[in-house]
C-alpha angles and dihedrals in degrees: 000000000000127000114252120230122216114260115276090240092067087054098039095056133142090264090056094047093047091050090051089051100040092045090062095053115110112289097348091109095053093041089053095045089048089052091050094047101037103032103023090244121169105236092207091055092052091047087051090051092050091048090051088048093050088051086049086238120145125208135211126237087245091059089047092051093049092050094045094048093043092053096045099095093049092043090059088050092049089048090054092052094046093052092050093044089052091048089053091050091059086057094055141158089036092051098042099119093043091048090051092050092052092044087056090047092049090051089050092052089050089049087058090051090054092049090054088051089045086056092048090047089067094056122096112254132162107264107214110130134054105257096226090048087056089051094047092049092050094049101031096246121161114255126219109246108227117216115250113278095020119108 
């Protein structure tokens, strides 16, 4: 018996497409990687918060906690793959093919993380906090102060 894989539609969802597009904008990639490396931030959660913000949707602390806890086991797996990939990167060019394989594998794991968040996105939660504010609070990121009277 072979293991079944989730249908591609659950992996190729609007959050995944948003993430691919958003990640390619200007300095977004470097900012997210800095948050990951310096603050221990989960890039998938930051992308989810950015997606919610783009949709003008707020989240609750409860939804953030559920997402954060739910992703923790996969987050550890992704971190292990990332550490190994980066180690391989230091050995290039001899390890180029293996490095690229692990890079694709890491991206596939992140796509599964985003699919889980996409599923959570469809749940009904109290929406009482700006998503990026929650992300900033979680990871100690500075927030822009909005002038009074501006949304």
